[in-house]
C-alpha positions, 0 to 999 in steps of 0.5 A, spaced: 732 120 697 735 116 703 741 115 699 742 123 698 741 123 706 746 118 707 751 122 703 750 128 707 751 124 713 757 121 710 760 129 709 759 131 716 761 124 719 768 125 715 769 132 717 767 130 724 772 124 724 778 129 721 776 134 727 777 128 732 784 126 729 786 134 729 784 135 737 787 128 739 781 125 741 784 118 739 790 120 744 786 121 749 782 115 748 788 111 748 791 114 755 784 113 758 784 106 756 791 104 758 794 110 762 796 108 769 791 102 769 795 098 764 790 094 761 792 087 758 791 087 750 786 082 751 781 087 754 783 092 749 781 088 744 774 087 747 774 095 748 776 096 741 770 092 738 765 095 742 767 102 741 767 101 733 760 097 734 757 103 738 760 108 733 758 104 727 751 104 730 750 112 729 755 114 723 757 110 717 762 104 718 767 107 714 767 113 717 768 109 724 774 106 721 777 113 719 776 115 726 779 109 729 785 108 725 790 113 729 788 110 735 790 103 732 797 106 730 797 109 737 796 102 740 800 098 736 806 103 738 804 103 745 805 095 745 812 095 741 815 100 746 814 095 751 814 088 748 817 089 741 814 089 734 809 084 733 805 082 726 800 079 731 798 085 735 797 089 728 792 084 726 788 083 732 787 091 732 785 091 725 780 085 726 777 088 732 776 094 728 773 091 722 769 086 726 766 092 731 764 096 725 761 091 721 757 088 727 755 095 729 751 096 723 746 091 725 743 094 731 739 100 727 734 100 721 738 106 719 745 104 721 747 101 714 744 102 707 743 095 706 738 096 712 734 101 707 735 097 701 731 091 705 725 096 707 725 099 700 724 092 697 720 089 702 715 095 701 715 095 694 714 087 694 708 088 699 712 082 703 708 080 709 710 083 716 713 089 713 708 093 717 711 091 723 718 092 722 719 099 725 725 103 727 723 102 734 722 094 733 728 093 730 732 096 736 728 091 740 732 085 737 738 089 734 741 092 740 742 085 743 744 082 737 750 087 736 752 086 744 752 078 743 756 078 736 761 083 739 762 078 745 763 072 740 767 076 736 772 078 742 772 071 744 774 068 737 779 073 736 782 071 743 781 064 742 785 063 735 790 069 736 791 068 743 793 075 745 795 074 752 802 070 749 804 077 746 804 081 752 810 080 757 810 086 761 805 092 762 804 097 756 807 103 756 804 109 752 809 112 747 807 119 750 805 123 756 799 125 759 800 133 756 800 130 749 793 128 750 790 135 750 788 140 745 784 146 746 779 144 741 777 137 744 771 140 748 768 143 742 770 137 738 766 133 743 760 137 742 760 137 735 760 130 735 754 129 739 751 134 735 752 130 729 750 124 732 744 126 735 742 130 729 743 124 724 739 120 728 733 124 729 733 126 721 734 118 720 728 117 724 724 122 721 726 120 714 723 113 716 717 115 720 714 121 715 715 118 708 710 124 706 715 129 708 721 126 705 723 133 701 723 137 707 727 132 711 732 132 705 732 140 705 733 140 713 739 135 712 742 138 707 742 145 710 745 142 717 750 139 713 752 146 710 752 149 716 756 144 719 761 145 714 761 153 714 762 152 722 768 147 721 772 151 716 770 158 716 768 160 724 774 162 728 774 159 735 778 162 741 784 157 742 788 161 748 783 165 753 789 169 755 792 171 748 785 171 745 788 168 739 783 164 734 783 159 729 778 155 724 777 148 727 779 145 720 783 147 714 783 143 707 790 140 709 787 137 715 782 133 711 787 129 707 793 129 712 795 122 714 789 119 711 790 111 709 793 111 702 793 103 702 786 103 705 783 107 699 787 103 694 784 096 697 777 099 697 778 101 690 780 094 688 774 092 691 770 096 687 773 095 680 773 087 682 766 087 684 764 091 678 767 086 673 764 080 677 757 084 676 758 085 669 759 077 668 753 076 672 757 072 677 752 075 683 746 071 679 751 065 679 751 065 687 744 066 688 742 060 683 747 056 687 744 058 694 738 056 691 740 049 688 743 047 695 737 048 699 733 042 700 725 041 702 728 036 707 732 041 711 729 044 717 728 051 717 734 053 722 739 049 717 735 052 711 736 059 714 744 057 716 745 055 709 742 062 706 746 066 711 753 062 710 752 063 702 750 070 703 756 072 707 761 068 703 759 071 696 760 078 699 767 076 700 768 077 693 762 081 690 759 088 692 754 086 698 748 090 694 749 086 688 749 080 693 743 082 697 739 084 691 740 077 687 739 073 693 732 077 695 730 075 688 731 068 689 728 068 696 721 070 694 719 064 690 723 060 695 719 062 701 713 061 697 715 054 695 717 052 702 712 055 705 715 060 710 716 067 711 720 071 706 721 077 711 725 072 715 729 070 709 730 078 707 733 080 714 737 074 714 740 076 707 741 083 709 744 082 716 749 077 713 751 082 707 755 086 713 758 079 716 763 078 711 770 078 715 775 074 711 777 078 705 780 085 705 776 087 699 769 084 702 767 091 704 770 098 704 771 097 712 775 091 711 779 095 706 780 101 710 783 097 716 787 092 712 791 097 708 791 103 714 794 098 719 801 096 718 803 089 718 796 086 718 797 078 716 793 076 710 793 069 712 790 070 719 785 075 717 782 069 712 783 064 718 779 068 723 774 071 718 772 064 716 771 062 723 767 069 724 763 067 718 761 061 720 759 064 727 755 069 724 751 065 720 749 061 726 748 067 730 744 070 725 740 064 722 738 062 730 736 069 732 732 071 726 728 064 727 727 064 734 727 072 736 725 076 730 720 071 728 717 070 734 717 078 735 713 079 729 709 073 729 712 070 723 710 062 723 713 057 718 708 052 716 
């Protein structure tokens, strides 16, 4: 039932993202970023990672990318107006969005489907400690994890790609302040806030009141329907002087300027994952991960290897297939070695959203890689490899020393 609710959220989120684009909110954000302040490209990258992480905390990360793609194009054009063409800038902008969108899903128990799969699997298998894994307790350790990971991502991009080398002068906007305004902006902000709040509350209700799942699902569907009706059929005032009115969205607005190349990469990822799944490659990865684990390893080293195997497996396989395959392997492994299965399940879940190397690893990666012009594949591999290593180290240590202690999970 929670997957049906996510579909409702995705429909509303997609409509919000298209309304934001039509109302020129990306232009407004760029002007706020740069404007008269002339921020360095390094600061812009940090801000971009943070914004995409915050948005992904509330809305599906694929919708976050679709919303931010026009912003990335504006930033790229702003740079080229002042400093000339640069593939490095396009790559840094795309990677910042990818990293932030993937990282943001770790902050809340309702942020990604992977987190929902974790809860469902743990409840069905009566995993010890699952009763403590609530919406509120996840926020306690999830939000600090996202903040730290965002900082690490910014530092890695800066250290490897060295953005300061590519800015010889201040960035000049390719448009003036007058082009950042649109009559729909105020109502767009209110509609966006309503979407965020309603999705957040309904997600919380779905987790907190399992006995009322059908009722909550009906409410989610009705709100989505009302949302669509308001956007497409309710005329709003455009000009107070002429009293002219327009609908907020048209069908043309829904597909205009969508990243065709990005959807192609997502399609390739889905097909490839299905082929590999049919050949049982996910079972091979899970077996391989179990075979490299030795009882002589420390708990931290063991957790690091599990996180690393999960993230690299997700580079070529569906994260859901990897997650479930590793879950099945984790249960007997935890029983044999005498530590908490819940910790391993959390590590696998978080690592499934930490695939940063390949454009086919996640829908987020494919949309951003295909949606931003001139992204370097080789640099995505190099920086993504380092991000995978850093992510595995952070996730494994965070679960062991923070999550484990918070939930009282003690290894023998």
